[in-house]
C-alpha positions in Angstrom: 57.3 8.8 -2.3 59.0 6.6 -4.9 61.2 3.7 -4.7 64.1 3.5 -7.2 65.6 0.2 -8.7 68.4 0.5 -11.4 69.4 -2.8 -13.5 71.4 -3.6 -16.7 75.0 -2.6 -15.6 77.7 -5.1 -16.2 81.1 -5.6 -17.9 81.7 -4.5 -21.6 84.4 -4.1 -23.8 85.0 -0.8 -25.0 83.2 0.5 -27.6 80.4 -1.4 -26.5 76.6 -1.0 -25.5 74.6 -1.0 -22.3 71.2 -0.4 -21.4 70.5 0.7 -17.9 66.8 0.5 -16.5 65.3 2.5 -13.5 62.3 1.3 -12.1 60.3 2.9 -9.7 57.3 1.9 -7.4 55.0 4.2 -5.8 52.7 6.8 -6.5 53.0 9.5 -8.9 56.0 8.4 -10.8 55.0 10.2 -13.9 55.1 13.7 -12.1 58.8 12.8 -11.0 62.0 14.5 -13.0 64.5 11.6 -13.2 68.5 11.8 -13.6 71.2 9.4 -13.8 74.2 10.1 -12.2 77.8 8.0 -11.8 80.6 7.8 -9.2 83.8 6.2 -9.9 85.9 4.9 -6.9 87.3 7.8 -4.9 85.4 10.4 -6.8 82.5 12.5 -6.5 79.1 11.5 -7.7 78.2 13.6 -11.1 75.4 14.1 -13.7 75.1 12.2 -16.5 71.5 12.5 -17.8 68.5 14.0 -16.9 64.4 13.7 -18.5 61.5 16.2 -17.6 58.5 14.3 -16.0 56.8 14.0 -19.7 60.2 13.2 -21.3 59.7 16.3 -23.4 63.0 17.9 -22.6 66.2 15.9 -22.0 69.8 17.0 -20.8 73.4 15.5 -20.7 76.8 16.1 -19.2 78.6 16.9 -22.2 80.8 13.7 -22.0 78.4 11.8 -22.9 76.5 13.5 -25.6 76.1 11.5 -28.9 76.5 8.6 -27.1 74.2 8.3 -24.1 70.2 8.4 -24.6 67.7 8.7 -21.8 64.2 7.8 -22.0 61.2 6.9 -20.2 58.0 5.1 -20.4 55.5 6.4 -17.5 53.1 3.9 -18.1 55.6 1.2 -17.1 57.2 3.2 -14.6 60.5 3.0 -15.9 63.1 5.4 -17.3 66.4 3.8 -19.6 69.8 5.1 -20.4 71.3 3.8 -23.4 75.1 4.1 -23.5 77.0 3.5 -26.5 80.4 3.9 -27.5 81.4 2.9 -23.9 84.8 3.7 -22.5 86.9 2.9 -19.7 86.5 6.1 -18.1 82.7 5.6 -18.0 83.3 3.1 -15.5 81.4 3.6 -12.3 78.2 2.9 -10.5 75.3 4.4 -12.0 72.3 5.8 -10.0 69.2 7.1 -10.9 67.0 9.6 -8.8 64.2 11.6 -8.7 62.3 14.8 -7.6 59.4 16.2 -8.0 59.8 19.8 -7.0 61.1 21.0 -10.6 59.6 18.3 -12.7 60.1 20.2 -15.7 63.9 20.6 -14.6 63.8 24.3 -15.4 66.3 25.5 -13.2 69.8 24.9 -14.4 72.0 25.0 -11.8 70.5 22.9 -9.7 68.9 19.9 -11.9 72.7 18.7 -12.0 73.6 18.5 -8.4 73.1 15.4 -6.4 71.6 17.2 -3.4 68.7 18.3 -5.5 67.1 14.6 -5.6 65.5 13.1 -2.8 64.8 9.6 -3.9 67.7 7.3 -5.0 68.3 3.8 -6.2 71.2 1.5 -4.8 73.4 1.9 -7.9 74.3 -0.6 -10.6 77.9 -1.2 -11.1 79.4 -0.5 -15.1 82.6 -1.7 -15.9 84.2 -0.8 -19.3 87.3 -2.7 -20.1 90.0 -1.4 -22.5 
């Protein structure tokens, strides 16, 4: 079991950058796949990016490809999300989540579903002003 804490959110102007971090405590974090989701007010939680247990593969929502980069440092039990060229529509609470049942994220249909992930952080607010 792991506990996740996000940080790095804030207010930024359109075109700016933020780097979110997801810090994990508990055993075995390096065996978990980790994802980022976001949830805007009044909307469903949606997939942003995912990374396999060893960082060997990454996946992105089409809307963030080329602008966001997910990475991990298992020695430090952290996963980061570098967000560049931010847009007002990226405003949301960003959550990291983890699961170890599919650490290589082989099942495409489930890796983007929030229901797949058992462990969640509390979220960090990202606000992009126009």
